[in-house]
C-alpha positions in Angstrom: 41.4 23.0 42.1 44.2 21.0 40.5 44.4 20.6 36.8 42.7 16.8 36.4 39.4 18.5 38.4 39.8 21.7 36.1 40.0 19.1 32.9 37.1 17.0 34.5 35.1 20.1 35.0 35.5 21.3 31.2 34.2 18.0 29.9 31.6 18.3 31.9 30.8 21.9 30.7 31.3 20.6 27.1 28.9 17.8 27.3 25.6 19.0 24.6 23.3 16.9 27.1 21.7 18.2 29.9 24.2 16.2 32.8 23.5 16.3 36.5 25.3 14.2 39.4 22.5 13.2 42.1 24.0 12.5 45.7 22.9 9.9 48.1 20.5 12.3 50.0 18.9 13.0 46.4 20.3 16.3 46.0 22.1 17.5 43.1 25.9 17.9 43.6 26.9 19.2 39.9 25.1 20.3 37.2 26.4 21.4 33.7 25.4 24.4 31.8 23.5 22.3 29.6 21.4 21.0 32.2 20.9 24.7 33.6 19.5 25.8 30.3 17.2 23.0 30.3 15.8 23.5 33.6 15.9 27.0 33.2 17.6 27.5 36.9 21.3 27.8 38.1 22.9 25.3 39.8 22.7 27.2 43.0 18.8 27.2 42.7 18.9 23.1 41.6 20.8 22.3 44.5 18.1 24.0 46.8 15.5 21.0 45.8 15.5 17.5 45.8 16.1 15.8 42.7 12.3 14.5 42.4 11.0 18.0 41.9 12.8 18.0 38.6 10.5 15.3 37.5 6.5 15.3 37.0 4.6 12.7 39.7 4.0 10.0 37.0 7.9 10.1 35.8 9.6 7.0 36.5 13.0 8.7 37.0 13.1 8.2 40.1 12.5 4.7 39.7 15.5 4.7 37.4 18.1 6.4 39.9 16.8 3.6 42.8 17.5 0.9 40.6 20.9 2.1 39.4 21.6 2.3 43.3 20.5 -0.9 44.3 21.8 -2.8 41.3 24.3 -0.6 39.6 25.2 -0.6 36.0 23.2 1.6 33.3 19.6 2.1 33.1 18.1 3.7 30.4 14.4 5.0 30.0 12.7 6.3 26.8 10.1 8.8 26.1 9.8 9.9 29.6 8.2 13.0 31.3 11.1 15.5 32.8 10.4 19.0 34.0 8.0 20.7 35.9 6.2 24.1 35.8 8.7 25.4 38.4 12.1 23.6 35.9 11.4 24.4 32.5 8.2 22.9 31.8 7.3 19.1 31.0 9.2 17.7 27.9 9.2 14.1 27.0 13.0 13.2 26.8 15.0 10.5 27.1 17.3 9.6 30.3 20.0 7.7 31.3 21.5 6.8 34.5 24.9 5.4 35.5 25.9 4.7 38.9 29.4 5.9 40.2 31.4 2.6 41.3 33.9 4.5 43.8 30.9 6.7 45.0 27.9 4.5 46.7 24.8 5.9 46.3 25.8 8.6 43.8 24.2 8.7 40.2 24.8 10.5 37.3 22.3 11.3 35.0 22.0 12.4 31.6 18.8 14.0 29.5 18.8 13.2 26.2 16.2 15.5 24.2 14.1 13.3 21.8 16.4 10.7 19.7 14.8 7.3 20.7 11.8 9.0 21.9 11.4 10.7 18.4 11.9 7.4 17.0 9.4 5.7 18.8 7.0 8.3 17.3 8.0 7.2 14.0 7.3 3.6 14.4 3.8 4.6 15.5 3.8 6.3 12.0 5.3 3.5 10.6 2.0 1.6 12.2 -0.4 4.3 10.4 1.5 3.7 6.9 1.3 0.3 7.1 -2.2 0.1 7.9 -2.7 2.6 5.0 -1.0 0.3 2.7 -3.1 -2.7 4.2 -6.2 -1.0 3.1 -5.2 -0.2 -0.4 -3.7 -3.8 -0.6 -7.3 -5.1 -0.1 -8.5 -2.9 -2.4 -5.6 -3.7 -5.3 -5.9 -7.4 -4.4 -9.8 -7.2 -5.2 -10.0 -4.6 -7.8 -6.8 -5.5 -9.8 -6.1 -9.1 -9.2 -9.1 -10.4 -11.2 -9.0 -8.3 -14.2 -5.3 -8.9 -14.4 -5.9 -12.7 -14.9 -8.6 -11.6 -17.5 -5.8 -9.5 -19.4 -3.2 -12.1 -19.1 -5.4 -14.8 -20.6 -6.8 -13.3 -23.1 -3.3 -12.6 -24.2 -2.2 -16.4 -24.0 -5.3 -17.2 -26.3 -4.6 -14.8 -29.1 -0.5 -15.8 -28.7 -0.9 -18.7 -31.2 -2.6 -17.1 -34.1 -0.3 -14.2 -34.2 2.7 -13.5 -36.2 6.2 -13.3 -34.6 6.6 -10.1 -34.2 3.1 -9.7 -32.5 3.5 -12.8 -30.4 6.4 -10.9 -28.6 3.7 -8.0 -27.6 1.4 -10.6 -26.2 4.4 -12.3 -24.3 5.0 -8.6 -23.5 1.5 -8.3 -21.9 1.7 -11.6 -20.4 4.9 -10.4 -18.2 3.6 -7.0 -17.3 0.4 -8.1 -16.0 2.8 -11.0 -14.0 5.0 -8.3 -12.8 2.0 -6.4 -11.3 0.3 -9.4 -10.0 3.6 -9.9 -8.2 3.4 -6.5 -6.7 0.0 -6.9 -5.4 1.1 -10.4 -3.8 3.7 -8.2 -2.0 1.4 -6.0 -0.6 -1.1 -8.4 0.4 1.1 -9.5 3.0 0.4 -5.9 5.1 -3.3 -6.8 4.8 -2.5 -9.8 7.1 -3.7 -8.4 10.7 -4.2 -12.1 12.0 -2.3 -12.9 15.3 1.1 -14.3 15.2 1.5 -18.3 15.7 4.2 -17.6 18.6 6.7 -19.8 20.1 9.8 -19.5 22.0 12.6 -19.1 19.5 16.0 -18.9 20.1 17.3 -15.9 18.1 20.5 -17.2 17.0 18.7 -20.3 15.3 16.8 -17.0 13.1 19.9 -15.3 12.4 21.6 -19.0 11.1 19.0 -19.4 8.9 19.3 -16.1 7.5 23.2 -16.4 7.1 22.5 -19.7 5.2 20.4 -18.1 2.9 22.9 -15.5 2.4 25.7 -17.8 1.7 24.0 -20.1 -0.8 23.3 -16.5 -2.7 27.4 -16.7 -2.9 28.4 -12.9 -3.0 32.0 -13.0 -3.8 32.9 -10.0 -2.4 31.2 -9.8 1.0 32.3 -11.2 4.2 30.0 -12.5 6.7 30.9 -11.9 10.4 29.1 -12.4 13.8 29.2 -11.2 17.1 26.7 -13.1 19.3 25.9 -13.1 23.1 25.4 -17.1 23.5 23.5 -16.5 26.8 20.5 -14.7 25.1 17.0 -15.8 26.8 14.0 -16.6 24.3 12.0 -14.8 22.4 8.8 -15.4 21.8 7.8 -15.1 17.9 7.0 -16.4 14.5 10.4 -18.1 13.5 9.5 -17.7 9.6 8.5 -14.0 9.9 11.7 -13.5 12.0 13.8 -14.8 9.3 11.8 -12.5 6.7 13.0 -9.5 8.7 16.5 -10.3 9.3 17.1 -11.5 5.7 15.5 -8.5 4.4 18.0 -6.4 6.7 21.0 -8.6 5.1 20.1 -8.4 1.6 20.1 -4.4 1.8 23.2 -4.7 3.8 24.7 -6.7 0.8 23.3 -4.8 -1.9 24.6 -1.5 -0.2 28.1 -3.0 -0.6 28.0 -4.8 -3.8 29.8 -2.7 -5.9 33.0 -2.1 -3.6 32.4 -5.3 -1.0 32.7 -5.3 2.6 31.5 -7.0 5.7 28.3 -7.5 6.7 28.5 -8.0 10.6 25.6 -9.3 12.5 25.5 -8.6 16.4 23.3 -9.9 19.4 23.6 -8.3 22.6 20.9 -8.3 25.7 20.4 -4.7 27.6 18.5 -5.1 30.6 18.6 -1.3 31.0 16.6 -0.3 27.7 13.0 0.4 28.5 10.5 2.3 26.3 7.4 4.5 27.3 4.1 4.3 25.2 3.2 8.2 24.6 -0.3 8.7 25.9 0.1 5.9 28.8 1.9 4.5 31.8 2.7 1.6 30.1 6.8 0.7 29.6 7.8 -1.7 27.3 11.2 -3.3 28.0 13.1 -4.3 25.2 16.3 -5.8 26.0 16.7 -8.3 23.2 19.1 -6.4 20.6 19.9 -8.0 17.2 21.9 -5.4 15.0 22.9 -5.9 11.3 26.1 -3.7 10.2 27.0 -2.9 6.7 30.3 -0.7 5.3 28.3 0.4 2.0 27.5 4.1 1.7 24.7 4.7 4.0 21.2 6.0 3.9 21.0 9.9 2.5 20.4 12.0 5.1 16.9 13.1 3.9 15.5 9.5 3.4 16.6 8.4 7.1 13.4 9.4 9.0 11.2 7.8 6.1 13.3 4.9 5.4 10.5 2.3 6.8 7.6 4.4 5.3 5.8 2.2 2.1 7.4 2.8 -1.1 10.6 4.9 -0.2 13.7 3.4 -1.5 17.2 4.7 -2.3 17.7 1.5 -5.0 16.8 2.3 -8.6 14.7 -0.7 -9.0 13.5 -0.7 -5.2 10.1 -1.0 -4.6 10.3 0.4 -1.0 8.1 -2.1 0.6 11.2 -4.1 2.1 11.9 -2.1 5.1 7.9 -1.1 5.6 7.5 -5.3 5.9 10.4 -5.1 8.1 8.6 -2.6 10.4 5.4 -4.2 10.5 6.5 -7.5 11.4 8.9 -6.2 14.1 5.9 -4.2 15.2 3.5 -7.1 15.5 6.0 -8.8 17.6 6.1 -5.7 20.0 9.0 -4.6 19.2 11.1 -1.5 17.2 13.6 -1.0 14.7 15.7 1.9 13.8 18.2 2.8 11.2 21.5 4.1 12.8 23.9 6.0 10.3 27.4 5.2 11.0 31.0 6.8 10.1 31.3 4.1 7.4 27.9 2.1 6.4 24.6 1.7 8.3 23.1 -0.1 11.4 19.7 -1.6 11.5 19.3 -2.2 14.9 15.9 -4.5 15.9 14.7 -4.3 19.6 12.4 -7.6 20.9 10.9 -8.0 23.7 11.6 -11.2 25.9 9.3 -14.5 26.4 6.9 -13.0 29.0 7.1 -16.3 30.9 11.3 -15.4 31.5 10.9 -12.0 32.3 11.2 -10.9 35.9 8.7 -8.7 38.0 9.7 -5.6 38.6 
């Protein structure tokens, strides 16, 4: 073995994720130590069986391998089953399959434990949280808004007959009741479960509107930048709600950089290999349209990141914790998902959306 081969082998062994190479005959040609640990079998044992023995019957892993062989590129499968009673028991993971350009039929398979699978579970948790807020919002609207109107009206009637000092207290009552009413109005959005009014939308038109709103706010130390894929197909959605999603994310990004300044970068991309499994079913959702909002702020605290889309969770002193919860609800209503990704400098919010159904190709 020459030095280059030794280096290549060392790199493969150093990879923390289970990794193996499948030959054109569906036999495993190479597996690193992480793969041996994951499948609880030595490389010599793994070589003895066809690769489909590593996956349960219902797993789409073999479909991903076949697709890479036929079409090339990279195919990502999220939240799929890997493992059998013979090989390490069944677990839910992400899978990435990549073709090797100079080796026809040979496929590199990487197993990623949890990650996106966990994030999708969080999206389901956010859905439950949004429903909880929905019920609470309905209750608040009924039980609080009417009494608030009475309190505010009484304070306004009393104000003209009071001295100046007491008038300031009456105005304080009016201001505070109005503040509570505004908060309840914001929460009522979560109780709206009506079907979306959808139409074919160019996501770049949505982002251009968001950009105009951010520019109009005149943030002197913030630079706006964009990296768009102009060939993106349309998404079926509600224009105003999608504007609300990306406006909320951009405002958060701007506020994260308000003290020291920085660049707010909006990017779009087409990820045809991104598919997501719905836990508890065989349904697989294709989410190829990606929109990212990148900032150069201080980032989201690690202990808050798993709960960032839950209601009433906020890292801002004056934050109500409803903005990102609303983002998660709207994205979920569009059949997509949103995630928060911590970077070396700043934070990225990544939104994945399905395409307009009439434009999707049959598998």
